N, C-alpha and C positions, 0 to 999 in steps of 0.2 A: 110516235116517231120523234117528236121533239125531245122527250125524256131519253129515249135510246140514243139519239144523236149526242145529247149532252154527256151521257155516260161514256160514249165512245171517245169523245174529245178528251174527257178527263183521263181515260185509260191511256190514250196516246201521250198525254202530258206527263203522266206518272212514269210511263215507260221511258220517255225521253229524259226525264229527270234522273231516273235510276241509271240509265246509260251514261249520263253526264257524270254522276257521282261515282259510279263504280268503275268506269272504263276511261272516259275522256279526261276528267279532272278529279282523280281520286287521291292525289298526293296530299291535299290539305287534310282530309279526314283520316288518312293513314297517320299523319303526324299527330293529329289530335288523339287517336287511339293509342299510338305509341307513348304519348305523354302521360297517359293514364296507367299503362301497364309495362312499358319498356323502361328499364332502369340501368344505369351504369354504376356498377358497384366495385369497390376496391378488392384486390386480391392480396391478402395478407402475405407477408414474407418473413422468414425467420431471420433473427439477428445472428450474426456470425458468432461462432463458438470461441471462447477464450481458453487457452490451454497453458499449462506450465511448460518449462523448457523440455520436459520429457514426454510431452503429448498428453498428460493427464488433464481431464476436463476441469476447469475452474468456474466457467459460466456457460450454461447451455440454455437454449430456448425450447420450451415444450409447447405443443399445440393445446390450446384451450378454446372454450366457446364463450361468447358473450351474448346474453339475451337482450333483445331490443324489442320495442313495441311501436305501433302506430297509434298515437293518442286519439286520433279521430275515430278509429275503429273500436278501440277499447272503451271509449266513453259512450259508445252506442250500446254496449253490453255491460252496464254497471253491476248486474247480478253476478258476473263472473269475477269481479275484482277481488272479493274476499278470498276466493280460491287461489287467485294469482298471487295475492299478497302473502298468503301462507306459504306457497311454494317458493317465493323469492326470499322469505325470511325477513320481511319488513312489515311495519305497522300499516294497517289499511289506510289510515288517515294520511300517512306520508305518501303512499302510492297515489291516492286520489289527488293530493295537492300537486304532486309532480306532473301528473297527467293534465290537470286543469291549467297549470301554468303554461303548458305547451299544447293547448287544445287546437291551435291553428297549424301545428306541425304534423309531419308524417313520420318522424323518427325520434326516438328517445332511448338511450341505454337504460335498461332496467337492472341488469346485473352483469358485471364484466369479469372476464378471465376466470371462469369457473370450470370445474372438471366436466368433460364431455358427458359423463354418465348423469351428472346432476342436470345438465342442460337438456338431455333427452327426456328426463322425467318431467321437466316443466313443459316441454313441447308436446309431450304425450297428453297433456290436459286438453289440447286442441282448443285453446282460447283464441277467438278472433283477434287479429292484430298483433300476435306474439310470434316472433321468429328468432333465429340465432345466426351468428356469423363467426367464422374461424378467426382467431387471433393467436398470439404467442405470448407466453409468460416466461420471464427470466428465472432461472433456478441456479443457485450457487451451492454446489456439493460440499465445499469446504467450510461453509458457514462463517462463523465469527473469525476464524483464523485468517481469512483472506479479505475480510470486509473492507478495511481501509485502503488496500491497494486497488481492489476491483471497483469499489463504489457500488452503485445500483442504478436501476432504471425506474422510470415512473410508469404509470398505468398505460401510457401510450408507447411504452418500450423505448423511450428516449433516455440516454445516459444523463444522470444527475450528479454523480460524484465520481471521483477516482478515475481509473483508466476507462471506465464505461463512458465517462464524459469526454475525456481527452481524445478518444478514438471513436467517437460516436458516429461520425460520417463513414468511417471505414467499416464499422460493424453493422450499421443500420440496414444497408441494402435499400432497394427501391421497390415499393409496392406496385403491383400490377393493377390492371383494370379490365373488366369484361361487361358486356351488355347482356342482360337477362330479361325475361318476361316474368313478372310476378302476378299472382292472382290477387284478389281483393283482400286476402288475409296476409299478404306479404310473402307467401311461399313462392320459391322459384319453380316455375313450371317448364321453362325452356331456356337453355343457354344459346343466345343469338350469335355472338362472335366475341373474339378476344381482341380487346383494344390495345393492351400493352402487357407483355409478359412480365411477371414478377422477377426481380433480380435479388437473390438472397444475399445477405451480408457476408463479408469476407471474414475468415477466421483470423485470429490474432494469437501468436505464440509469444508468451512472456519469457523474460529471463528468470523469473521466479522458479525456485525448486520447492514444490509443495512439501517435501519431506523436511527440508531445512526450515521452511516457514512454520511447519507444525512444531518442530523442536523449539524454535525461538518463542512461539506463542505459549507453549506449555511451560517452559522454564521461566519466562517473564511473569506469567501468572503465579507460579509457585513463589517467586521472589516477592511479588506484591502482597500475596497472602501472608508470607512469613514475616515480613517487616512492616506490615500495616500501611503500605504506601498508597497514595492517592491515584497515581497514574504511572505509566512507564512506556518506553519505546525501545526498540532494538532494530538495528539495520545491519545487514550482511552484504558486502560487496565482493565481487571477483576483482582482485587487485589488478590483474593484467588488462581486463577489458572494461571495467567499470560497471559491469552488469549487476543489477540488484538481484541477489539470490534470495533475500528474505527481508521483509519489512513488516513489523508488527507494532501495534499500539494497544494499550489497555487504559481505560475501559474501552470495550468494543461493542458491536451490535450485530444483530442477525440480519444480513441483507435479504433473507427470504421473508422477513416480517419487519420491514423498516418502520412501519407506523407504531410499533410497540416499544421503540427505543427512544431515549431522549435525544434531541437534536445535537447536543454538545458531544455525544459519543461518536458522531459521524466524522469528526475532524481527524485527519491524518496528522497526528502531532509530530511525527518524525520529519515532516516536510513543512508544516505550516506554523508550528509553535516555536518560539524563541526562548533560549535559555542562556545564561552566562556559563561558559564552558568550564570554568574552574581550572584545575591543574592539568587538564588535557591540553592546555595551551603550552605547557612548559617545553615539550619536545620541539615545538615550532620556534619558541624563543631561543632555545639552544641552537637550532639549525640556522636561525637568522644571525646569531653571533658568530657561528663558524663560517658562514658564507661571507660575512663582512670582514672577517679576519681579526676581530677584536678579542676572540678567545680561541683556545685550542682544546682538544680533548683532555689535555693534562693541566689546564689552567686551574688555579686554586682560588677558592672564595671563602673568606673568613665570615661566617654567619653569626659569630658571637655578638651579643649574648642571646641570639635567637629572635632578634627583631631589628628593624632598621627604620629610619625616618622616611616618611612619604608625605611631604608637605606638613600640614598640621596633624596628620594621622601617623600611624605606625603600621608597617607591614610585619607580621609575626609568623613564626613557625610554631608547629605544635610542640616541638622540642628544640633545645639548643643543640644543633648538629655540629657545632664547631667549624673546623676547616673542611671543606668539601671540594673535591675535584668536579669537573664538568659532569662526569657520569653520576657522581654522588648527588648532584642537584636534582637529577631526574629520579634516581633510585630512592632518595629520601623525600622527594617531592617538596623541596625547600622553596618557600615563597621568597625568602631573603636572597637565596642564590639566584633565582630567576630575576629578581629586582636588580641585583648587581650586574647581571648580564645586560639587562635592558638599558642601564645607565651608560653603557659603553656604545650603544647604538643611537644614531640620530633619530629624531621623530620620523623623518621621511624614510629612512632605511627600514625601520620597524613596520611602518604602514605599508610600504610597497611590497615587502616580503609577505605579509599576511594576506594582502589582496591577491597576490599571485597564487596563493593556496586556496583561494575561493571565498575568503571571509569578506562579507560586505556586499556580495552579489549572489544571484541565483546560481545553482550548480549546473543548470542546463538540462535537468532531467525531463522537463516538459510536463511534470505533474501539475494538475490544476491547483491553483492557490499556493504554489510554493513561495516561501518567504525568502527574501534576499539577506535577511539578518540586519544587524545594526553594528556598523564599524565606521565611526565618524572619521572624517579627514583630520589631519593634524592641526589645521587652523581652528578646529573646534575643541581641541583638547585643553585641559587646564594643566597645572603643574604636576598633578598626580596621575594623569591618565595613562601615560605609557607604562609606568611602573606597575600600575594596577592591572593593565591589560596583560602584562607579561605572565601573570599567573591566573588569568582567566576571568577578570571582572571588568566592568565598564564597557563591555561589548556583548553582543548576543548573537547566537548562531543556532542552527537547527542540528539535530542529530545526524541528518544526512550530510551536512557540510563537514562535520567532524570526520565521519567515515570516509568521505571523499578526500579530505586532506591527508588522513593517515594512509589511505591507499596510495597516494602519491609518494609518501615516504617509503612504502614497501615496493614501489614500482620503479625504483632507481631515479626518483625525482620527477617522474612524468605524471602530470595531472590529467585525468580523463573524466569527462562529464559522465555521471551515472546514467544508465539506461535501463528501462523496464522491458525492453524488447530484445528477444534473443538475437544475437549476431548483428545487432545494430549498434555499432561502436562509433563514438565521436573521435576525431583526431586527438591524439595526446599532445600536451604542451610540456616541454622541458622547463620546469620551474625551479629545479635545484640540481646541483652537481651530484651525479651518482655516488661519488666517493663520500660526500657529506651525508647523503641520505643513508648510506650504509653504516657510517659511523654512528649516527643518531639511532638507527635501528638496533645496533648492538648495545648502545647505552640503555635503550628501553627494555632490552632483554633482562637487564639486572632487576627490573621492577618486579618480575615474576619469580625471581630466584631468592633464596634465603637472604634476609636483610632488606628486601624490597617491600613495597607497600601492597603488593597484589600477589602474594604466594598462592592465594586461592584460585588464581587464574591459570596456574601451571598445568600443563597437559603432559602426561607420561609419554615419552618417546618423541616429543616435539619441543623445540625451543620457541618460546612465546615472547614477543615484544609487545609491550603495552604501557599504558599510563592510567592511573587512577585519577579521579577528580571528585572533589566534594565542595560544592559551592553553596553558600548561604543564600536563601531566597530574599529578594528585595521586598521591602515593605515601606510604608509611608515614612519618609525621613531617614531611611537607612536600611539595615538588614535585620531580619528576624532570626529566631532560633529554629528555623525550618530549613531543610536541606534538599539538595539534589545530589544523588550519588552516581558517578559515572565510572565506566571502564571502557577504554578504547584500545584495541589491540590488533596485532597482525600475527599470522601463523601460517607456515613455519618460517622462522627467521631466515634460514639459508636461501629460501626461494619462496617468498610470501605468496600465498594463494588467496587468503581471505583477510578482509578488513572488517572488523565488527565493532560497533558501538552499542553499549547498553546504558540506558538512562533510567534511573528509578527516582521518581519525583515525590517528594514529601513523605519519606518513610517516618515511622514512629521513632524518635530519637532514643526512646527507652529500649527499643529492640535492635538498634543499629542503624547508622545512617551514612557512614563513610563508604566511598566507592569500592574500596577493597573488600568490604564486608557484604554489601548489598548487591553490587553489580558484577564483580569479578566472577563469582560462581556461575552466574548465568552465562557469561562468556565461555567459561570452561566447558560446561555441560553441552552447550550448543555446538561449539567447535569440535569437541570430541566426536559428536555424531556426524558433523559435516565432513570432517577429515576421513572418517570411515566410509561415508556414503560416496564421497568423491574419489576415494582410493588414493589419497595423497600420501606420498612416501614419508616415513619418519625421518627427522634430521638429528635425532638424539638417540642413536641405537644403544649406546653404552648405558644410559639411564634405563632404557626399556629392558635390556638384558639383565641388568642388576636387579631390577624390580621383579622380573620373572624368576630369577634364580632364588631370590629371597622368598618369594611366594611358594615356589616349589619346595624349598627347604622346610618351610613351615608345614606344608601339607604332609611331607614325608615324616617329619617329626611327630605330627599328630597321629600318623598311621603307624608309628613305631618302627620306621625303616631307617637304615643308616647307609644304604648303598650310595656310591658317588653319583654326582649330578651331571657329570660331563656328557653322558649319552643324551640326556634330555635337552641340554643347552646347545648341543651341536646342531640341532635342527632349527634353532631359532632364527639365525641369520637367513637360512633358506626360506623359512616361512615369511619373514619380513620382506625379503626380496620378491617373493611371489605376490604378497599383498600390495607391494608398491608398483608392480608392473601394470601397464595399461590393460 
């Protein structure tokens, strides 16, 4: 009876304790159980897509899997580690070391952002402590051609360069969160509840036209290969809006495999690197003189004997051009002529004018790492500075700054900050009288006509305004025999649509180095394609018709025909009008 009574009392105590634990005061142990099996895990969200102005994808996010492990579970089954290491494609000693270093943790990434099929093969091994989770990987369909504009993301899908960095918050979105119950191997056995829904990133539509971008990339690469140049940049702007239609740099890199490229190749040279602009400054020098009233379009400048004093140095031309009018200074690219114009301007007049056109400060594009250039104030000039600056030395600019300044000349003297986003236009500033900008534009047109320095930039059916530039590269104590060749231009002259700058850096002098040789053909080839793609109406129908008539005559002569050509030419104006219509 004593033993039975003791057992009865024990049973009552156990029942009371069980009732207390499971019914009356069960919250504590439920929390303890949940702490061992209930987890709050993130819900991955896709980064917003980047498209060009026509909706073509430039950057997209693809779902991938990341393999992770629980070091505590894995270290309990060392016999499975060789199999896991082989599946992961890593040395066994490296895997063991990583697990040992985090032996007190419950989570470690083993392999990130891999193909889902590859992840399923690893999970199929059924190794304790190994699981996967969904992530997203950025993919760039245009590869190297768009690399410097777009930039890239890191392994955590955060923007690191270019527009991926500039608009990271817009594109990134907000990851969600959910509570799940995992088993001891880390596998999800039940979704408990949704803590926070994932918010996908917002899409971004760029001003870039991938077709023009590809043309610029292809033609610039051909030029660098042909002339043995070290690097190059090209920028195309929409004159009226300031939208960047194309921006390319070489050398470039593959944004889909960033780790395999040198760090130096990631730099967007068109925005970050500074160069002395050479003779691309001369149209602005002429415009400054016209605005100040110290010259007129018919002013004459005696450049004999082809050189002029500049302090203890001399400013020289490549030839003795004799007496030139204002247009001739631009057409022949006379350093002496530009110097004579600058001498009629005060230091402050010259400085204020160039600052209004954007030299010495950022363009306002918002691109990460953009340089403001080097354009010192007059109180820092010496006796030769202004004259030297008038033809493009003693100051430094970016190719984007040159393209922006030329776009202002083509836009009736209105300066607009460049934009990489479609339909996002900054307010324009009137920096030059429209009549003066029109005069300078027609002076620049002579550069691409017979007798000018850039006949290789001429485009059949269109009047082209432009300016070549060839600057020597600075070296210790002076300038070396290495060069930068430029061409900056606008087309068509009667209603400019595009502003383009081509910069070829360090070409082989034995193969050619002046801007009219190395850069002007790039401009022509790219603009021919852009004018066709954008359906821009010709403004030089007579030249187009004459060329077509001559070509038709040659074809007929080769075919042995002598019939009149009137019938074939009669349809040409109609065809051109159809091509020019929206």
